[in-house]
MIDREN-634760 format. One record per residue: x, y, z of N, C-alpha, C in turn; residue in one letter; residue number from 1. Coordinates in steps of 0.02 Angstrom, whole numbers, plus 50000, padded with zeros to 5 digits. Atoms other than C-alpha are relative to their C-alpha. Layout:
! residues N
> X,Y,Z,X,Y,Z,X,Y,Z,A,NUM
...
! end
This chain:
! residues 85
> 49985,50071,50014,55974,45476,45931,50074,49987,49995,M,1
> 49927,50010,50011,56158,45494,45882,50034,50009,50069,L,2
> 49971,49989,49933,56201,45563,46057,49985,49938,50042,I,3
> 50018,50059,49960,56109,45417,46139,50045,49937,49978,G,4
> 49959,50052,50023,56206,45291,46029,50072,50009,50022,N,5
> 49931,49985,49980,56371,45376,46068,50008,49986,50077,L,6
> 49997,50013,49928,56332,45372,46255,50001,49926,50014,A,7
> 50003,50071,49989,56285,45190,46246,50067,49968,49979,L,8
> 49934,50027,50024,56446,45150,46147,50054,50016,50053,L,9
> 49953,49984,49950,56546,45244,46279,49992,49959,50062,G,10
> 50018,50040,49941,56461,45156,46422,50024,49926,49992,T,11
> 49980,50067,50016,56492,44986,46339,50079,49993,49999,I,12
> 49929,49998,50003,56674,45030,46308,50031,50003,50067,T,13
> 49976,49996,49932,56704,45081,46487,49985,49936,50041,I,14
> 50014,50064,49965,56617,44928,46554,50045,49944,49977,A,15
> 49956,50054,50028,56718,44814,46440,50071,50011,50025,A,16
> 49937,49987,49973,56876,44899,46501,50009,49978,50072,F,17
> 49996,50020,49931,56839,44873,46684,49990,49923,50009,F,18
> 50007,50074,49996,56779,44695,46656,50066,49965,49984,F,19
> 49939,50031,50020,56937,44651,46566,50057,50008,50050,S,20
> 49953,49988,49945,57045,44731,46702,49987,49949,50058,K,21
> 50022,50044,49946,56947,44627,46831,50023,49928,49980,Y,22
> 49989,50068,50024,56961,44465,46729,50078,49983,50000,V,23
> 49927,50012,50002,57150,44484,46695,50032,50003,50068,F,24
> 49976,50000,49933,57178,44528,46875,49988,49935,50036,G,25
> 50017,50067,49970,57094,44366,46932,50048,49948,49970,V,26
> 49960,50048,50033,57195,44269,46803,50073,50007,50025,I,27
> 49935,49989,49976,57358,44348,46860,50009,49976,50070,E,28
> 49995,50026,49933,57323,44311,47042,49997,49925,50002,K,29
> 50003,50071,50002,57277,44133,47000,50071,49972,49976,T,30
> 49935,50025,50023,57443,44113,46906,50053,50009,50054,Q,31
> 49954,49988,49945,57542,44188,47054,49990,49945,50052,R,32
> 50012,50050,49954,57456,44070,47169,50024,49929,49980,D,33
> 49975,50064,50028,57492,43919,47058,50076,49992,50005,S,34
> 49928,50001,49999,57675,43965,47044,50025,49990,50072,L,35
> 49980,50008,49929,57688,43984,47235,49987,49928,50024,R,36
> 50012,50071,49984,57605,43813,47260,50053,49952,49969,R,37
> 49952,50043,50034,57721,43735,47133,50070,50003,50038,N,38
> 49932,49988,49963,57875,43807,47226,49996,49966,50067,E,39
> 50009,50030,49936,57804,43744,47391,50004,49923,49993,E,40
> 50004,50071,50009,57779,43570,47323,50068,49970,49973,L,41
> 49936,50021,50027,57950,43564,47240,50045,49968,50052,R,42
> 49958,50025,49945,58039,43538,47405,49983,49928,50022,A,43
> 50015,50072,49981,57944,43384,47467,50010,49949,49944,P,44
> 49990,50044,50055,57950,43312,47293,50073,49985,49994,N,45
> 49923,50008,50002,58143,43333,47287,50023,49950,50054,G,46
> 49982,50051,49948,58156,43244,47456,49974,49931,49986,V,47
> 50024,50065,50017,58045,43105,47399,50038,49967,49946,A,48
> 49954,50032,50050,58150,43078,47243,50067,49980,50028,L,49
> 49933,50021,49968,58308,43078,47347,49990,49937,50043,A,50
> 50013,50060,49959,58232,42948,47464,49993,49936,49957,V,51
> 50012,50060,50038,58184,42831,47328,50059,49980,49951,T,52
> 49941,50016,50043,58355,42835,47238,50045,49950,50030,E,53
> 49956,50044,49972,58445,42730,47361,49972,49965,50059,S,54
> 50021,50039,49941,58421,42600,47496,50047,50011,50059,L,55
> 49952,49982,49949,58571,42660,47596,49975,50061,50041,N,56
> 50027,49950,49959,58511,42765,47744,50041,50064,50000,L,57
> 49954,49943,49999,58663,42876,47749,49995,50046,49934,Q,58
> 50006,49966,50065,58648,42916,47563,49931,50035,49997,V,59
> 50066,49971,50001,58459,42948,47578,49997,50062,50043,V,60
> 49999,49942,49957,58483,43066,47726,50041,50057,49972,L,61
> 49956,49949,50027,58625,43157,47644,49964,50036,49939,H,62
> 50034,49969,50059,58528,43184,47478,49938,50038,50023,R,63
> 50060,49959,49974,58369,43236,47572,50020,50061,50029,A,64
> 49979,49937,49972,58463,43361,47673,50030,50049,49948,L,65
> 49979,49957,50056,58547,43426,47516,49944,50035,49965,D,66
> 50060,49970,50031,58377,43455,47436,49968,50051,50046,R,67
> 50030,49949,49958,58311,43544,47589,50042,50063,50007,V,68
> 49953,49940,49994,58465,43656,47601,49995,50041,49934,I,69
> 50007,49965,50064,58451,43695,47413,49933,50038,49999,D,70
> 50065,49964,49998,58267,43742,47436,50001,50061,50046,T,71
> 49997,49944,49949,58301,43850,47589,50044,50053,49973,I,72
> 49957,49952,50034,58444,43936,47496,49965,50037,49942,A,73
> 50038,49972,50054,58331,43966,47346,49950,50050,50028,A,74
> 50050,49955,49968,58196,44039,47460,50032,50061,50026,D,75
> 49965,49941,49971,58321,44152,47544,50021,50047,49943,A,76
> 49977,49961,50057,58389,44209,47376,49943,50039,49968,A,77
> 50058,49969,50032,58214,44255,47318,49991,50074,50032,D,78
> 50005,49937,49969,58217,44400,47444,50053,50047,49988,G,79
> 49940,49955,50015,58383,44470,47382,49990,50036,49938,L,80
> 50003,49966,50064,58400,44602,47251,50044,49963,49949,P,81
> 49963,50037,50055,58469,44540,47081,50076,50017,50008,D,82
> 49932,49980,49997,58631,44634,47113,50041,49963,50054,S,83
> 49966,50039,49948,58669,44530,47269,50010,49931,49982,A,84
> 49992,50069,50017,58660,44365,47178,50061,49995,49960,L,85
! end
């Protein structure tokens, strides 16, 4: 009886471990996906904000281009090692 209870306890412990690894893996992947989507949406949102700040076409185009360049530079910097920044 004692050996059976210990075996059951061990099985439940192992199952709980693997279940938690799986659940936390899913949560981590979801968080990474959300962060990636947020970064992807940041660029068009920045351009939209720049466009709504002025009625002058030259100013709008300049600000929009600045936002696009900032986004491209940030994306390029993501691939660099920290020592290169």
